[in-house]
C-alpha distance (Angstrom), angle and dihedral (degrees) to the residues before:
residue distance angle dihedral
X1 . . .
X2 3.87 . .
X3 3.81 88.4 .
X4 3.88 89.6 59.7
X5 3.77 96.1 44.9
X6 3.89 115.6 19.3
X7 3.86 90.2 -172.2
X8 3.74 94.3 60.4
X9 3.84 91.8 91.3
X10 3.88 87.7 58.5
X11 3.82 90.9 50.8
X12 3.79 89.8 49.5
X13 3.71 92.5 49.6
X14 3.73 91.8 50.4
X15 3.84 91.8 49.1
X16 3.74 90.3 48.0
X17 3.81 87.9 52.1
X18 3.79 91.6 52.0
X19 3.91 91.1 49.0
X20 3.81 90.4 49.7
X21 3.81 91.9 51.5
X22 3.86 91.4 47.8
X23 3.77 91.6 50.3
X24 3.79 91.8 49.5
X25 3.72 93.0 51.4
X26 3.75 91.1 47.0
X27 3.85 89.7 51.3
X28 3.85 90.5 49.4
X29 3.71 91.8 52.3
X30 3.79 93.8 45.1
X31 3.88 91.5 50.2
X32 3.78 90.1 52.2
X33 3.83 90.8 53.1
X34 3.86 91.9 48.4
X35 3.86 88.5 50.2
X36 3.74 92.0 52.4
X37 3.88 90.8 47.6
X38 3.78 91.7 49.8
X39 3.72 92.2 49.8
X40 3.79 91.4 48.6
X41 3.90 91.1 48.3
X42 3.75 90.4 50.6
X43 3.79 94.3 59.0
X44 3.75 117.2 100.4
X45 3.78 113.5 -99.2
X46 3.89 95.0 -151.0
X47 3.80 141.1 14.6
X48 3.95 86.6 -106.5
X49 3.74 91.5 57.6
X50 3.88 90.7 46.1
X51 3.80 90.9 51.0
X52 3.72 89.9 49.3
X53 3.77 92.5 51.2
X54 3.82 90.9 49.7
X55 3.68 92.4 50.7
X56 3.80 91.6 49.7
X57 3.81 89.2 49.4
X58 3.88 90.4 50.1
X59 3.78 92.1 49.8
X60 3.83 90.5 51.0
X61 3.68 91.7 50.0
X62 3.79 92.4 50.0
X63 3.88 91.3 50.4
X64 3.86 87.8 53.1
X65 3.87 92.5 56.9
């Protein structure tokens, strides 16, 4: 195939670069979605859970002193 068209390798390289950029963009978008989901999942589900987290944080701060 390369014997018939010596510029084929250049076209293949250009296509590979476009695919690479597409995959990187997809990965970037996907990581942003995952970050949002992790942040949402880390939010307390109730006032009781929030109070418990605050108590744990306060205990940790007291232990550090």
